[in-house]
C-alpha positions as YAML, in Angstrom:
chain: A
units: angstrom
residues:
- id: 1
  name: MET
  ca: [0.00, 0.00, 0.00]
- id: 2
  name: GLN
  ca: [1.20, 3.52, -0.84]
- id: 3
  name: LYS
  ca: [2.32, 5.51, 2.20]
- id: 4
  name: HIS
  ca: [0.17, 8.47, 3.28]
- id: 5
  name: VAL
  ca: [-0.67, 10.13, 6.59]
- id: 6
  name: LEU
  ca: [-3.16, 7.26, 6.83]
- id: 7
  name: PRO
  ca: [-3.05, 3.90, 5.05]
- id: 8
  name: LEU
  ca: [-4.79, 3.77, 1.66]
- id: 9
  name: VAL
  ca: [-6.68, 0.67, 0.51]
- id: 10
  name: ASP
  ca: [-8.03, 0.11, -3.01]
- id: 11
  name: ILE
  ca: [-11.30, -1.78, -2.58]
- id: 12
  name: SER
  ca: [-12.04, -2.23, -6.31]
- id: 13
  name: ARG
  ca: [-11.49, -5.99, -6.14]
- id: 14
  name: LEU
  ca: [-14.28, -6.43, -3.59]
- id: 15
  name: ALA
  ca: [-16.57, -6.48, -6.64]
- id: 16
  name: SER
  ca: [-14.61, -9.38, -8.18]
- id: 17
  name: ASP
  ca: [-16.08, -12.86, -8.64]
- id: 18
  name: ASP
  ca: [-12.69, -14.25, -7.60]
- id: 19
  name: ARG
  ca: [-12.67, -14.98, -3.87]
- id: 20
  name: GLU
  ca: [-8.90, -14.66, -3.66]
- id: 21
  name: GLN
  ca: [-9.15, -11.14, -5.09]
- id: 22
  name: ARG
  ca: [-11.65, -10.23, -2.39]
- id: 23
  name: MET
  ca: [-9.48, -11.94, 0.22]
- id: 24
  name: SER
  ca: [-6.52, -9.82, -0.87]
- id: 25
  name: VAL
  ca: [-8.51, -6.64, -0.17]
- id: 26
  name: ALA
  ca: [-9.61, -8.07, 3.19]
- id: 27
  name: ARG
  ca: [-5.97, -8.57, 4.16]
- id: 28
  name: ASP
  ca: [-5.13, -4.97, 3.18]
- id: 29
  name: LEU
  ca: [-8.14, -3.72, 5.11]
- id: 30
  name: ASP
  ca: [-7.20, -5.75, 8.17]
- id: 31
  name: ARG
  ca: [-3.62, -4.42, 8.10]
- id: 32
  name: ALA
  ca: [-4.78, -0.81, 7.81]
- id: 33
  name: CYS
  ca: [-7.34, -1.13, 10.61]
- id: 34
  name: VAL
  ca: [-4.79, -2.71, 12.96]
- id: 35
  name: GLU
  ca: [-2.22, -0.05, 12.09]
- id: 36
  name: ALA
  ca: [-4.35, 3.07, 12.32]
- id: 37
  name: GLY
  ca: [-8.12, 2.62, 12.79]
- id: 38
  name: PHE
  ca: [-8.47, 5.38, 10.18]
- id: 39
  name: LEU
  ca: [-7.69, 4.92, 6.47]
- id: 40
  name: TYR
  ca: [-8.41, 6.16, 2.97]
- id: 41
  name: ILE
  ca: [-10.32, 3.95, 0.55]
- id: 42
  name: LYS
  ca: [-10.64, 4.27, -3.21]
- id: 43
  name: GLY
  ca: [-12.39, 2.07, -5.71]
- id: 44
  name: SER
  ca: [-13.89, 1.65, -9.15]
- id: 45
  name: GLN
  ca: [-17.24, 1.38, -7.34]
- id: 46
  name: PHE
  ca: [-17.34, 5.15, -6.64]
- id: 47
  name: ASP
  ca: [-19.84, 7.12, -8.76]
- id: 48
  name: GLY
  ca: [-18.41, 10.65, -8.82]
- id: 49
  name: ALA
  ca: [-21.61, 12.12, -10.28]
- id: 50
  name: LEU
  ca: [-23.57, 11.16, -7.16]
- id: 51
  name: PHE
  ca: [-20.91, 12.74, -4.93]
- id: 52
  name: ARG
  ca: [-21.06, 16.01, -6.90]
- id: 53
  name: ARG
  ca: [-24.88, 16.07, -6.86]
- id: 54
  name: LEU
  ca: [-24.87, 15.65, -3.10]
- id: 55
  name: ILE
  ca: [-22.59, 18.67, -2.65]
- id: 56
  name: GLU
  ca: [-24.80, 20.87, -4.82]
- id: 57
  name: ARG
  ca: [-27.96, 19.67, -3.05]
- id: 58
  name: ALA
  ca: [-26.42, 20.36, 0.37]
- id: 59
  name: LYS
  ca: [-25.38, 23.88, -0.69]
- id: 60
  name: LEU
  ca: [-28.91, 24.68, -1.80]
- id: 61
  name: TYR
  ca: [-30.46, 23.23, 1.35]
- id: 62
  name: PHE
  ca: [-28.24, 24.96, 3.91]
- id: 63
  name: ALA
  ca: [-28.49, 28.31, 2.05]
- id: 64
  name: GLN
  ca: [-32.15, 28.50, 3.12]
- id: 65
  name: ASP
  ca: [-33.17, 30.67, 6.08]
- id: 66
  name: ASP
  ca: [-33.33, 29.15, 9.55]
- id: 67
  name: GLN
  ca: [-37.12, 29.34, 9.74]
- id: 68
  name: THR
  ca: [-37.45, 27.22, 6.59]
- id: 69
  name: LYS
  ca: [-34.89, 24.67, 7.77]
- id: 70
  name: MET
  ca: [-36.51, 24.38, 11.21]
- id: 71
  name: LYS
  ca: [-39.73, 23.14, 9.60]
- id: 72
  name: SER
  ca: [-37.92, 19.77, 9.39]
- id: 73
  name: TYR
  ca: [-36.27, 20.05, 12.85]
- id: 74
  name: ILE
  ca: [-34.98, 16.69, 14.04]
- id: 75
  name: GLY
  ca: [-36.96, 16.95, 17.27]
- id: 76
  name: LEU
  ca: [-40.17, 16.70, 15.23]
- id: 77
  name: SER
  ca: [-39.21, 13.38, 13.63]
- id: 78
  name: GLU
  ca: [-40.19, 9.81, 14.45]
- id: 79
  name: ASN
  ca: [-36.77, 8.25, 13.86]
- id: 80
  name: HIS
  ca: [-34.19, 10.95, 14.70]
- id: 81
  name: SER
  ca: [-33.97, 12.41, 11.20]
- id: 82
  name: GLY
  ca: [-34.11, 15.96, 9.93]
- id: 83
  name: TYR
  ca: [-32.46, 19.34, 10.47]
- id: 84
  name: VAL
  ca: [-29.92, 19.80, 13.28]
- id: 85
  name: PRO
  ca: [-29.36, 23.51, 14.08]
- id: 86
  name: VAL
  ca: [-26.13, 24.98, 15.43]
- id: 87
  name: GLY
  ca: [-25.87, 24.18, 19.15]
- id: 88
  name: GLU
  ca: [-28.21, 21.18, 19.10]
- id: 89
  name: GLU
  ca: [-25.42, 18.62, 19.36]
- id: 90
  name: GLN
  ca: [-23.09, 18.73, 22.37]
- id: 91
  name: PHE
  ca: [-20.23, 16.36, 23.22]
- id: 92
  name: GLY
  ca: [-19.18, 18.26, 26.34]
- id: 93
  name: VAL
  ca: [-20.88, 20.22, 29.12]
- id: 94
  name: GLY
  ca: [-21.36, 23.86, 28.19]
- id: 95
  name: THR
  ca: [-19.94, 23.48, 24.67]
- id: 96
  name: TYR
  ca: [-21.57, 23.00, 21.30]
- id: 97
  name: ASP
  ca: [-20.48, 22.15, 17.79]
- id: 98
  name: LEU
  ca: [-19.98, 24.95, 15.31]
- id: 99
  name: LYS
  ca: [-22.01, 23.29, 12.59]
- id: 100
  name: GLU
  ca: [-25.49, 22.49, 11.32]
- id: 101
  name: ALA
  ca: [-26.60, 19.22, 9.76]
- id: 102
  name: PHE
  ca: [-29.35, 17.22, 8.13]
- id: 103
  name: ASP
  ca: [-29.58, 13.60, 9.30]
- id: 104
  name: VAL
  ca: [-30.98, 10.76, 7.17]
- id: 105
  name: ASN
  ca: [-31.62, 7.22, 8.39]
- id: 106
  name: TYR
  ca: [-32.59, 4.04, 6.61]
- id: 107
  name: ASP
  ca: [-36.00, 5.10, 5.27]
- id: 108
  name: CYS
  ca: [-37.99, 2.14, 6.59]
- id: 109
  name: ARG
  ca: [-41.75, 1.98, 6.01]
- id: 110
  name: LEU
  ca: [-42.38, -1.47, 7.52]
- id: 111
  name: PRO
  ca: [-44.36, -1.13, 10.80]
- id: 112
  name: GLU
  ca: [-42.87, -4.33, 12.24]
- id: 113
  name: ALA
  ca: [-39.31, -2.99, 11.77]
- id: 114
  name: ARG
  ca: [-39.89, 0.33, 13.58]
- id: 115
  name: ARG
  ca: [-37.37, 1.13, 16.29]
- id: 116
  name: PRO
  ca: [-36.20, 4.44, 17.87]
- id: 117
  name: LEU
  ca: [-33.76, 5.04, 14.97]
- id: 118
  name: VAL
  ca: [-35.56, 3.06, 12.27]
- id: 119
  name: GLY
  ca: [-38.64, 4.41, 10.52]
- id: 120
  name: PRO
  ca: [-39.76, 6.96, 7.92]
- id: 121
  name: ASN
  ca: [-37.44, 9.93, 7.50]
- id: 122
  name: LEU
  ca: [-38.55, 13.51, 7.97]
- id: 123
  name: TRP
  ca: [-37.87, 15.26, 4.64]
- id: 124
  name: PRO
  ca: [-37.86, 18.97, 3.80]
- id: 125
  name: ASP
  ca: [-40.25, 20.40, 1.23]
- id: 126
  name: MET
  ca: [-37.49, 20.89, -1.35]
- id: 127
  name: PRO
  ca: [-37.78, 19.44, -4.86]
- id: 128
  name: GLY
  ca: [-35.05, 16.91, -5.65]
- id: 129
  name: PHE
  ca: [-33.59, 16.80, -2.13]
- id: 130
  name: ARG
  ca: [-34.98, 13.41, -1.11]
- id: 131
  name: GLU
  ca: [-34.14, 11.83, -4.48]
- id: 132
  name: ASP
  ca: [-30.51, 13.01, -4.63]
- id: 133
  name: VAL
  ca: [-29.79, 12.26, -0.97]
- id: 134
  name: LEU
  ca: [-31.27, 8.75, -1.14]
- id: 135
  name: ALA
  ca: [-29.38, 8.02, -4.38]
- id: 136
  name: TYR
  ca: [-26.11, 8.79, -2.58]
- id: 137
  name: TYR
  ca: [-27.20, 6.87, 0.53]
- id: 138
  name: ASP
  ca: [-28.05, 3.74, -1.47]
- id: 139
  name: HIS
  ca: [-24.80, 3.96, -3.46]
- id: 140
  name: VAL
  ca: [-22.53, 4.23, -0.42]
- id: 141
  name: LYS
  ca: [-24.62, 1.66, 1.47]
- id: 142
  name: GLY
  ca: [-23.79, -0.86, -1.25]
- id: 143
  name: ILE
  ca: [-20.08, -0.13, -0.84]
- id: 144
  name: GLY
  ca: [-20.43, -0.50, 2.92]
- id: 145
  name: HIS
  ca: [-22.02, -3.93, 2.55]
- id: 146
  name: GLN
  ca: [-19.05, -5.03, 0.45]
- id: 147
  name: LEU
  ca: [-16.82, -3.84, 3.30]
- id: 148
  name: PHE
  ca: [-18.86, -5.81, 5.86]
- id: 149
  name: ARG
  ca: [-18.05, -8.92, 3.83]
- id: 150
  name: ALA
  ca: [-14.38, -7.95, 3.75]
- id: 151
  name: PHE
  ca: [-14.38, -7.56, 7.54]
- id: 152
  name: ALA
  ca: [-15.94, -11.01, 7.87]
- id: 153
  name: LEU
  ca: [-13.08, -12.48, 5.82]
- id: 154
  name: ALA
  ca: [-10.50, -10.49, 7.80]
- id: 155
  name: LEU
  ca: [-11.88, -11.82, 11.10]
- id: 156
  name: GLY
  ca: [-11.95, -15.43, 9.91]
- id: 157
  name: LEU
  ca: [-15.74, -15.62, 9.60]
- id: 158
  name: GLU
  ca: [-17.93, -16.79, 6.75]
- id: 159
  name: GLU
  ca: [-17.94, -14.08, 4.09]
- id: 160
  name: ALA
  ca: [-21.73, -13.63, 4.36]
- id: 161
  name: HIS
  ca: [-21.65, -13.56, 8.19]
- id: 162
  name: PHE
  ca: [-23.05, -10.01, 8.48]
- id: 163
  name: ASP
  ca: [-25.62, -10.25, 5.67]
- id: 164
  name: ALA
  ca: [-28.42, -11.49, 7.94]
- id: 165
  name: HIS
  ca: [-27.83, -8.56, 10.31]
- id: 166
  name: LEU
  ca: [-28.11, -5.78, 7.72]
- id: 167
  name: ARG
  ca: [-31.81, -5.91, 6.88]
- id: 168
  name: HIS
  ca: [-33.04, -2.72, 8.62]
- id: 169
  name: PRO
  ca: [-29.99, -1.17, 10.28]
- id: 170
  name: PRO
  ca: [-30.03, 2.28, 11.89]
- id: 171
  name: SER
  ca: [-27.21, 3.37, 9.56]
- id: 172
  name: GLN
  ca: [-27.24, 7.15, 9.34]
- id: 173
  name: LEU
  ca: [-26.05, 9.60, 6.70]
- id: 174
  name: ARG
  ca: [-25.28, 13.11, 7.90]
- id: 175
  name: LEU
  ca: [-25.08, 16.16, 5.66]
- id: 176
  name: ILE
  ca: [-22.95, 18.51, 7.77]
- id: 177
  name: HIS
  ca: [-22.31, 22.19, 7.05]
- id: 178
  name: TYR
  ca: [-19.52, 24.18, 8.70]
- id: 179
  name: PRO
  ca: [-20.28, 27.83, 7.78]
- id: 180
  name: PHE
  ca: [-17.60, 30.20, 6.53]
- id: 181
  name: ASP
  ca: [-15.95, 32.21, 9.30]
- id: 182
  name: ALA
  ca: [-13.08, 34.51, 8.31]
- id: 183
  name: ARG
  ca: [-12.14, 34.96, 12.00]
- id: 184
  name: ALA
  ca: [-11.87, 31.25, 12.68]
- id: 185
  name: GLU
  ca: [-9.05, 30.16, 14.97]
- id: 186
  name: ASP
  ca: [-7.37, 26.77, 15.15]
- id: 187
  name: ARG
  ca: [-9.68, 25.16, 17.68]
- id: 188
  name: PRO
  ca: [-12.05, 22.17, 17.57]
- id: 189
  name: GLY
  ca: [-15.23, 22.63, 15.56]
- id: 190
  name: ILE
  ca: [-16.66, 19.33, 16.82]
- id: 191
  name: GLY
  ca: [-15.82, 17.65, 20.11]
- id: 192
  name: ALA
  ca: [-13.36, 14.76, 20.28]
- id: 193
  name: HIS
  ca: [-15.24, 11.46, 20.09]
- id: 194
  name: THR
  ca: [-15.35, 7.97, 18.67]
- id: 195
  name: ASP
  ca: [-18.18, 6.90, 16.40]
- id: 196
  name: TYR
  ca: [-20.71, 4.56, 17.96]
- id: 197
  name: GLU
  ca: [-21.45, 2.16, 15.10]
- id: 198
  name: CYS
  ca: [-19.35, -0.44, 13.21]
- id: 199
  name: PHE
  ca: [-17.49, 1.82, 10.79]
- id: 200
  name: THR
  ca: [-17.88, 5.15, 9.00]
- id: 201
  name: LEU
  ca: [-17.37, 6.19, 5.38]
- id: 202
  name: LEU
  ca: [-16.71, 9.93, 5.04]
- id: 203
  name: PHE
  ca: [-16.72, 12.24, 2.02]
- id: 204
  name: ALA
  ca: [-15.74, 15.87, 2.72]
- id: 205
  name: THR
  ca: [-15.10, 19.02, 0.69]
- id: 206
  name: ALA
  ca: [-12.32, 20.58, 2.78]
- id: 207
  name: ALA
  ca: [-9.68, 19.65, 5.32]
- id: 208
  name: GLY
  ca: [-10.21, 20.03, 9.06]
- id: 209
  name: LEU
  ca: [-10.44, 16.45, 10.33]
- id: 210
  name: GLN
  ca: [-7.93, 15.44, 13.01]
- id: 211
  name: VAL
  ca: [-7.37, 11.99, 14.52]
- id: 212
  name: VAL
  ca: [-5.46, 10.74, 17.55]
- id: 213
  name: ASP
  ca: [-2.43, 8.62, 16.69]
- id: 214
  name: LYS
  ca: [-1.11, 5.82, 18.90]
- id: 215
  name: HIS
  ca: [1.14, 8.31, 20.72]
- id: 216
  name: GLY
  ca: [-1.86, 10.39, 21.80]
- id: 217
  name: GLU
  ca: [-1.03, 13.21, 19.39]
- id: 218
  name: TRP
  ca: [-3.58, 14.99, 17.19]
- id: 219
  name: VAL
  ca: [-2.76, 14.51, 13.49]
- id: 220
  name: ASP
  ca: [-4.27, 16.44, 10.56]
- id: 221
  name: VAL
  ca: [-5.91, 14.29, 7.87]
- id: 222
  name: PRO
  ca: [-5.56, 15.89, 4.41]
- id: 223
  name: LEU
  ca: [-8.02, 15.10, 1.65]
- id: 224
  name: ILE
  ca: [-6.98, 12.92, -1.29]
- id: 225
  name: ASP
  ca: [-8.95, 13.25, -4.54]
- id: 226
  name: GLY
  ca: [-10.96, 10.19, -5.46]
- id: 227
  name: THR
  ca: [-10.96, 8.71, -1.96]
- id: 228
  name: MET
  ca: [-13.23, 8.44, 1.06]
- id: 229
  name: ILE
  ca: [-12.02, 8.35, 4.65]
- id: 230
  name: MET
  ca: [-12.97, 5.27, 6.65]
- id: 231
  name: ASN
  ca: [-12.73, 4.70, 10.38]
- id: 232
  name: ILE
  ca: [-13.37, 1.95, 12.90]
- id: 233
  name: SER
  ca: [-16.15, 2.60, 15.41]
- id: 234
  name: ASP
  ca: [-17.17, 1.26, 18.83]
- id: 235
  name: MET
  ca: [-19.09, -1.81, 17.67]
- id: 236
  name: MET
  ca: [-16.34, -3.05, 15.36]
- id: 237
  name: GLU
  ca: [-13.86, -2.64, 18.21]
- id: 238
  name: ILE
  ca: [-16.05, -5.05, 20.18]
- id: 239
  name: MET
  ca: [-16.60, -7.50, 17.32]
- id: 240
  name: SER
  ca: [-12.87, -7.64, 16.55]
- id: 241
  name: ASN
  ca: [-12.21, -8.21, 20.28]
- id: 242
  name: GLY
  ca: [-9.94, -5.17, 20.33]
- id: 243
  name: ARG
  ca: [-7.94, -6.09, 17.23]
- id: 244
  name: TYR
  ca: [-9.28, -2.89, 15.70]
- id: 245
  name: VAL
  ca: [-9.57, 0.18, 17.93]
- id: 246
  name: ALA
  ca: [-12.09, 2.99, 17.52]
- id: 247
  name: THR
  ca: [-10.01, 6.12, 17.08]
- id: 248
  name: LYS
  ca: [-10.91, 9.47, 18.60]
- id: 249
  name: HIS
  ca: [-11.28, 12.29, 16.12]
- id: 250
  name: ARG
  ca: [-12.48, 15.88, 15.91]
- id: 251
  name: VAL
  ca: [-12.82, 18.72, 13.41]
- id: 252
  name: LYS
  ca: [-10.78, 21.91, 13.63]
- id: 253
  name: LYS
  ca: [-12.47, 25.24, 13.04]
- id: 254
  name: VAL
  ca: [-11.10, 26.24, 9.64]
- id: 255
  name: PRO
  ca: [-11.55, 29.61, 7.86]
- id: 256
  name: GLU
  ca: [-13.52, 28.21, 4.91]
- id: 257
  name: GLU
  ca: [-16.95, 26.76, 4.29]
- id: 258
  name: ARG
  ca: [-16.86, 23.00, 4.66]
- id: 259
  name: PHE
  ca: [-19.31, 20.19, 3.89]
- id: 260
  name: SER
  ca: [-18.92, 16.73, 5.36]
- id: 261
  name: PHE
  ca: [-20.96, 13.62, 4.55]
- id: 262
  name: PRO
  ca: [-20.33, 10.68, 6.91]
- id: 263
  name: LEU
  ca: [-22.39, 7.50, 6.61]
- id: 264
  name: PHE
  ca: [-22.29, 5.50, 9.85]
- id: 265
  name: PHE
  ca: [-22.76, 1.77, 9.30]
- id: 266
  name: SER
  ca: [-24.61, -0.32, 11.89]
- id: 267
  name: CYS
  ca: [-26.00, -3.81, 12.16]
- id: 268
  name: ASP
  ca: [-29.74, -4.27, 12.77]
- id: 269
  name: TYR
  ca: [-31.12, -2.50, 15.84]
- id: 270
  name: ASP
  ca: [-31.81, -5.71, 17.81]
- id: 271
  name: HIS
  ca: [-28.54, -7.43, 16.89]
- id: 272
  name: VAL
  ca: [-26.35, -8.15, 19.93]
- id: 273
  name: ILE
  ca: [-22.78, -6.96, 19.40]
- id: 274
  name: ALA
  ca: [-20.17, -9.33, 20.82]
- id: 275
  name: PRO
  ca: [-16.57, -10.42, 20.05]
- id: 276
  name: GLN
  ca: [-16.46, -12.56, 16.89]
- id: 277
  name: VAL
  ca: [-12.81, -13.67, 16.88]
- id: 278
  name: ARG
  ca: [-12.57, -17.43, 17.25]
- id: 279
  name: GLY
  ca: [-10.09, -18.96, 19.70]
- id: 280
  name: GLU
  ca: [-9.77, -15.83, 21.85]
- id: 281
  name: ALA
  ca: [-11.18, -15.10, 25.27]
- id: 282
  name: PRO
  ca: [-13.74, -12.25, 24.98]
- id: 283
  name: ARG
  ca: [-12.34, -8.92, 26.15]
- id: 284
  name: TYR
  ca: [-15.68, -7.09, 25.87]
- id: 285
  name: GLN
  ca: [-19.14, -7.68, 27.26]
- id: 286
  name: PRO
  ca: [-21.93, -8.05, 24.67]
- id: 287
  name: LEU
  ca: [-24.22, -5.07, 24.18]
- id: 288
  name: LYS
  ca: [-27.41, -4.46, 22.26]
- id: 289
  name: GLY
  ca: [-26.32, -2.55, 19.17]
- id: 290
  name: GLY
  ca: [-29.34, -0.31, 18.64]
- id: 291
  name: GLU
  ca: [-29.72, 0.37, 22.34]
- id: 292
  name: HIS
  ca: [-26.07, 1.46, 22.55]
- id: 293
  name: LEU
  ca: [-26.44, 3.71, 19.52]
- id: 294
  name: TYR
  ca: [-29.63, 5.33, 20.84]
- id: 295
  name: ASN
  ca: [-28.17, 5.81, 24.32]
- id: 296
  name: GLN
  ca: [-25.08, 7.54, 22.92]
- id: 297
  name: THR
  ca: [-27.21, 9.71, 20.66]
- id: 298
  name: ALA
  ca: [-29.43, 10.71, 23.59]
- id: 299
  name: GLN
  ca: [-26.34, 11.91, 25.48]
- id: 300
  name: THR
  ca: [-25.41, 14.40, 22.75]
- id: 301
  name: PHE
  ca: [-28.62, 15.87, 21.25]
- id: 302
  name: ALA
  ca: [-30.38, 18.64, 23.16]
- id: 303
  name: TYR
  ca: [-33.94, 17.58, 22.34]
- id: 304
  name: LEU
  ca: [-33.26, 14.04, 23.59]
- id: 305
  name: LYS
  ca: [-31.47, 15.34, 26.69]
- id: 306
  name: ARG
  ca: [-34.59, 17.34, 27.51]
- id: 307
  name: ARG
  ca: [-36.72, 14.18, 27.20]
- id: 308
  name: VAL
  ca: [-34.35, 12.32, 29.52]
- id: 309
  name: ALA
  ca: [-34.40, 15.17, 32.05]
- id: 310
  name: SER
  ca: [-38.22, 15.30, 32.04]
- id: 311
  name: GLY
  ca: [-38.52, 11.53, 32.51]
- id: 312
  name: GLU
  ca: [-40.23, 11.08, 29.14]
- id: 313
  name: LEU
  ca: [-37.23, 9.04, 27.94]
- id: 314
  name: VAL
  ca: [-35.44, 6.53, 30.16]
- id: 315
  name: LEU
  ca: [-32.09, 5.12, 28.99]
- id: 316
  name: THR
  ca: [-31.18, 1.52, 29.75]
- id: 317
  name: ASN
  ca: [-27.56, 0.84, 30.76]
- id: 318
  name: PRO
  ca: [-26.02, 3.88, 29.01]
- id: 319
  name: VAL
  ca: [-22.27, 3.63, 28.39]
- id: 320
  name: PRO
  ca: [-20.13, 6.77, 28.95]
- id: 321
  name: LEU
  ca: [-19.23, 8.53, 25.71]
- id: 322
  name: ASP
  ca: [-15.47, 7.98, 26.18]
- id: 323
  name: SER
  ca: [-15.62, 4.23, 26.84]
- id: 324
  name: PHE
  ca: [-14.00, 3.19, 23.56]
- id: 325
  name: GLY
  ca: [-11.04, 4.00, 21.40]
- id: 326
  name: GLN
  ca: [-7.54, 5.33, 21.35]
- id: 327
  name: GLN
  ca: [-7.47, 8.19, 23.86]
- id: 328
  name: GLU
  ca: [-5.72, 11.50, 23.35]
- id: 329
  name: ALA
  ca: [-3.05, 12.55, 25.83]
- id: 330
  name: ALA
  ca: [-4.79, 14.07, 28.88]
- id: 331
  name: VAL
  ca: [-2.76, 17.28, 28.77]
- id: 332
  name: ARG
  ca: [-4.00, 17.95, 25.22]
- id: 333
  name: ALA
  ca: [-7.70, 17.27, 25.85]
...
């Protein structure tokens, strides 16, 4: 693999009919995840036209006035989807993220599959928005399912191991907007955190992402044309029994407008996450995947925090937000 700030893996051969070709990618993926927990991926699977359409659609959406955007406020939704205003999301006490977002979940219409994060999305009244966003979601979801199969091979499981657990997952796409600020200083724009799910695929329009390396230092992650950034999240740390470690990351406040489009990949809401590595003693306790994801979400979004405080929402066995991942050095926190 070519040397970059992060490892780079070409996943094109995951679409091959040759199992050994797919196995070769799985070995590269395994090596990169052990080495860094963050990596670049590129592949012939990527449809650049969908990526460009998503950027243009996001620009049009976030250029609307606040009153219009708040008509699809996330707190009005059934499945935690919709507009996230500046200040809604907080990773620390008394601080908020300098961004706004629009969150999209798996748009599930089956009543029997409804869960706190699974159901019909709340969409804005904007022609073309739903169609372009779902086209991108479905495209990247297909790539993510190929990667689930690669992880199964890397962990010594049957290649189709995860297929049965990806029917109605609470996998979320976020359209994130960091507004232009000419006075911006070099400080975090989003709090340091690990992602809660299995892994994340990120497409962004400008630099600003930082990750913690294995020495506890913050490292800038530059963009590379034609790639996405991928990272290991809490649930994959558990399933790999610690072979892969969820890496803390954050976004610097940069003096330019920035769009970021992470898609967070989960297994089905009711699937129990547990170590999957054969021949090793489990280092992690099993947890209910959807419950963990919802609990973590409820600890960061203001409208859910209000429901918890009022007693309307009761969390079951919530895990502290910093329970997973490579930690940054305490003096730099």
